[in-house]
C-alpha positions, -999 to 999 in steps of 0.1 A, spaced: -1 0 1 30 24 1 29 31 -37 -7 43 -39 -3 65 -4 29 79 -16 12 88 -51 -18 104 -39 8 126 -15 26 134 -47 -5 143 -65 -17 168 -40 16 185 -36 24 188 -72 -10 202 -77 -9 230 -50 27 239 -62 15 242 -100 -17 259 -99 -1 295 -95 21 287 -127 -7 278 -151 -23 299 -176 -41 329 -160 -73 323 -171 -77 286 -175 -82 255 -154 -73 220 -165 -104 197 -165 -86 165 -159 -50 149 -152 -34 149 -187 -23 117 -203 15 126 -198 6 132 -158 -12 98 -159 20 80 -175 45 99 -151 24 84 -122 24 47 -133 49 21 -132 39 4 -167 22 18 -195 19 -2 -227 -3 -6 -259 -21 -37 -262 -47 -58 -284 -76 -77 -273 -73 -115 -276 -105 -126 -256 -132 -111 -239 -155 -134 -222 -194 -123 -220 -204 -104 -191 -225 -129 -169 -261 -116 -159 -259 -105 -122 -299 -112 -121 -295 -150 -127 -259 -155 -111 -254 -128 -86 -222 -146 -70 -205 -150 -104 -173 -137 -106 -162 -104 -127 -151 -118 -161 -113 -108 -171 -105 -102 -207 -73 -112 -221 -47 -86 -239 -17 -91 -256 11 -64 -254 22 -48 -286 43 -16 -273 58 -11 -244 58 27 -235 72 24 -200 80 -1 -177 103 -27 -196 118 -43 -166 83 -55 -155 65 -66 -187 76 -82 -220 68 -77 -256 38 -102 -267 31 -109 -231 -6 -119 -224 -24 -101 -193 -58 -106 -180 -76 -72 -172 -112 -64 -157 -128 -50 -188 -166 -39 -194 -166 -19 -226 -175 -33 -261 -151 -56 -272 -130 -48 -304 -101 -71 -314 -93 -44 -343 -87 -16 -321 -55 -8 -296 -57 -3 -259 -40 19 -236 -31 -1 -205 -13 12 -173 -5 -7 -140 13 2 -108 24 -16 -78 49 -42 -94 59 -69 -94 23 -80 -89 9 -55 -110 -25 -36 -105 -41 -29 -140 -63 1 -149 -92 -6 -171 -81 -4 -208 -89 28 -228 -98 19 -262 -81 41 -290 -86 55 -321 -57 52 -351 -51 91 -340 -51 85 -303 -26 56 -309 -2 79 -327 -9 108 -300 -4 87 -271 32 72 -288 41 107 -295 39 119 -260 70 101 -248 91 121 -274 82 154 -265 106 178 -247 99 186 -213 100 226 -215 72 248 -228 80 239 -265 62 209 -261 29 229 -266 37 233 -302 27 195 -304 -5 201 -284 -15 231 -305 -21 211 -334 -48 189 -315 -66 217 -300 -103 213 -314 -91 178 -327 -120 158 -344 -109 133 -316 -126 149 -285 -103 129 -262 -73 145 -279 -87 179 -278 -94 178 -240 -58 165 -234 -43 192 -256 -66 219 -237 -54 204 -203 -18 206 -212 -22 243 -221 -40 253 -191 -12 238 -170 14 255 -188 27 291 -178 18 323 -195 54 326 -202 54 293 -222 26 311 -241 46 341 -247 76 317 -260 54 303 -289 41 336 -302 54 334 -335 41 298 -339 6 305 -329 -22 298 -355 -40 330 -354 -65 327 -380 -78 293 -362 -79 313 -328 -102 338 -344 -124 310 -358 -126 290 -325 -133 323 -305 -162 330 -331 -176 295 -327 -204 292 -302 -198 258 -298 -166 260 -284 -169 257 -246 -160 287 -224 -132 275 -208 -114 267 -241 -124 300 -250 -107 316 -224 -74 299 -235 -80 311 -270 -85 349 -258 -52 342 -239 -36 332 -269 -48 356 -292 -39 383 -267 -1 367 -272 -2 368 -311 -30 390 -323 -27 425 -335 -49 459 -333 -67 446 -362 -85 420 -342 -98 445 -314 -126 456 -331 -141 423 -331 -134 421 -294 -150 455 -287 -182 441 -306 -183 411 -280 -179 433 -250 -207 454 -262 -231 427 -270 -261 418 -248 -257 382 -259 -244 363 -231 -227 338 -256 -210 368 -273 -194 374 -239 -183 337 -227 -152 342 -211 -152 378 -207 -123 379 -183 -99 368 -208 -115 387 -236 -112 419 -218 -75 413 -208 -69 402 -246 -86 433 -257 -62 455 -233 -30 436 -245 -40 446 -281 -50 484 -274 -30 491 -242 -37 523 -220 -66 536 -244 -85 505 -244 -93 511 -207 -112 540 -215 -138 515 -232 -137 488 -202 -141 517 -174 -172 529 -194 -188 497 -201 -182 477 -167 -166 498 -139 -181 533 -142 -215 518 -153 -235 510 -123 -261 492 -144 -234 466 -154 -242 434 -144 -219 421 -113 -202 392 -133 -194 414 -163 -179 441 -134 -158 414 -117 -147 400 -152 -133 435 -157 -117 435 -125 -103 401 -131 -85 412 -164 -72 445 -149 -54 421 -121 -41 401 -147 -25 431 -162 -10 445 -129 7 413 -120 15 394 -154 20 421 -179 38 458 -183 16 470 -214 -2 496 -192 12 516 -160 1 504 -126 -11 537 -118 -33 536 -146 -48 502 -136 -55 518 -101 -73 544 -118 -96 523 -133 -103 503 -102 -107 535 -82 -140 538 -101 -154 509 -82 -151 533 -48 -183 550 -65 -200 518 -62 -200 513 -23 -220 478 -24 -189 467 -48 -161 484 -33 -147 456 -16 -137 439 -46 -108 463 -53 -96 472 -22 -71 442 -19 -56 455 -52 -52 490 -41 -36 477 -8 -14 454 -26 -3 481 -53 2 504 -25 -24 531 -36 -21 548 -2 -38 582 -15 -74 562 -17 -72 564 22 -96 595 25 -121 576 3 -118 546 20 -123 561 53 -154 578 40 -169 545 27 -164 531 63 -182 559 79 -211 561 54 -216 522 50 -251 514 52 -270 480 48 -259 473 13 -221 483 15 -216 472 55 -191 447 48 -168 470 30 -157 481 66 -135 449 72 -116 453 41 -112 491 48 -95 484 83 -70 459 66 -64 485 39 -54 509 69 -34 479 86 -14 473 54 -10 510 51 27 524 65 15 559 69 14 571 104 -22 587 95 -34 550 89 -32 541 128 -50 572 137 -77 563 116 -80 528 126 -84 544 164 -111 565 152 -129 541 130 -129 516 161 -151 542 180 -176 538 150 -175 501 147 -150 484 175 -166 449 161 -155 455 123 -120 463 135 -117 431 160 -130 408 131 -101 424 108 -75 415 134 -91 379 144 -97 367 109 -70 385 90 -37 384 107 -7 399 86 17 372 96 22 335 100 24 342 139 -11 360 139 1 388 161 -12 412 134 20 427 127 25 437 87 49 421 66 69 439 37 57 427 4 65 439 -31 43 455 -58 37 419 -73 29 399 -38 -5 389 -26 10 386 7 0 420 22 -33 405 37 -26 370 45 -48 342 36 -79 334 54 -101 303 50 -136 306 30 -155 300 64 -136 327 78 -138 352 52 -179 347 52 -177 350 88 -160 382 88 -184 397 66 -211 392 91 -211 410 126 -227 392 155 -258 412 149 -281 404 118 -263 419 86 -277 428 53 -277 402 25 -264 414 -10 -284 429 -33 -306 403 -47 -306 411 -84 -267 403 -81 -255 368 -89 -236 349 -68 -197 362 -70 -174 344 -93 -150 320 -81 -113 332 -78 -80 319 -89 -54 308 -65 -35 339 -73 -61 363 -59 -66 339 -28 -43 361 -10 -63 391 -18 -93 380 5 -75 393 32 -81 427 26 -114 421 7 -147 410 28 -159 393 -1 -165 355 -4 -136 340 -12 -132 305 -35 -102 291 -52 -114 279 -88 -116 292 -120 -123 328 -129 -158 341 -139 -181 317 -155 -205 332 -179 -243 332 -160 -258 318 -194 -252 300 -227 -225 276 -212 -225 239 -209 -208 241 -176 -232 241 -143 -228 269 -119 -221 253 -84 -222 277 -51 -194 267 -33 -195 291 -6 -217 293 26 -244 319 24 -241 354 47 -275 337 68 -256 303 74 -223 321 85 -244 344 107 -260 314 121 -228 297 128 -212 327 145 -243 327 168 -241 294 176 -206 290 185 -208 320 204 -239 306 228 -219 274 232 -186 287 239 -161 316 236 -138 300 213 -137 310 175 -147 286 152 -119 267 135 -120 237 111 -118 203 128 -82 190 116 -92 154 118 -124 160 93 -103 182 72 -77 157 65 -81 126 84 -116 118 68 -102 118 31 -74 100 40 -89 72 56 -116 72 27 -87 67 3 -71 36 21 -108 23 25 -111 24 -14 -79 8 -22 -87 -21 3 -118 -26 -16 -101 -24 -50 -78 -52 -39 -103 -74 -24 -125 -71 -57 -93 -80 -75 -86 -109 -52 -51 -95 -42 -38 -99 -6 -44 -69 14 -7 -71 26 20 -87 6 52 -96 23 85 -92 4 109 -121 6 
């Protein structure tokens, strides 16, 4: 059992370590073939020799599961464990086809545990064989570019995932070899999923020209949600092509415009964050100027306060103090972000303002200091950060972020007409410490309509957070903290349980003693 547990640990660590390096507007759908192959001990291409019929469970419930017989044709990995032409028996429930080739993987040698064979088309067969010959640096993307929107959906999906895992620097490096005309066609194709559309907008921002800007402008101004699918990446692309002058249109459509839908406004903020951290085509002072327009919309001002703090816009202090003092039922959650902005500010006036504001709302000051410490020790001291750092505010858990937005007394709910806030990328998770907005760590803004991806709420509601806070205060004086056993122990034990069940089904011993 050592191998599966170690593999699980490595996968989790690798996922956490690579998310911040991936395409800024993309999120991998699943593990790539390359990642799967790297994780396995044996990877082969085989042919089906014999597949016994699946017994009828109704007439013979105790019948053992049938095993199909495969012959190894090509060894991709694990030559020390298997041989060419070797026959292996593997559980297989698909439609038998002796004319097909199958991708077969196994772990835990020498008594190999085989995964279910995957049937391959001829294109997929050649694709799998080519993977082992690819370089390990960003130039490998040139191969996968040829399979974006491939007629074989499995190859198209895997190629997208490879791009989603790549860094933005890798995309820039292949600028001269990108297929510009294909990107334009895919962006205009309504059948292309929003997730892939984001990738194509990101790539067009690298290889496109000002001639492409009118098309993007038309999409941004459209009232059709299908045209706006992937709006955050679309705006970022538009700004890459038009640079600073393009911000005027973005400001008018999404930031200054109080009638702009919440999701569209948030998409614009995401695009500006991208330019503030990943590019230098627009001066940071001009980006800050755009974000400041959100301070004129108090109910949404907390979305940009983290950025103002991270980019050290201390001149915004008087306006933020005014927002704190004038906060009403629709904007009361702006108070905790304002306090955290002041805590991050090095100016002596900031400390004086905190003392003054604590007399107006001491609970907001207390919540800011409790849930959003600035250092690992939790003593509330400020840490030094550079302009590109997200550590100005520390990181809070999703529940803590929700609780921080709710005072012990009843707090007003957000405007009913506004949709749930879009999920944040991991890069913006650190921003939550200044912001009182609910925090999530997934893909950026998903369009509210015309997508084939379901929208699932992942954060607790304001009423649930208030109820939890009240219940815990009545029970004890301790702050709520996640149960560490439930957080880590339950998934770990569940994984062990599944592994044991798997070995029982295959008839393998639970413990194998090496001789």
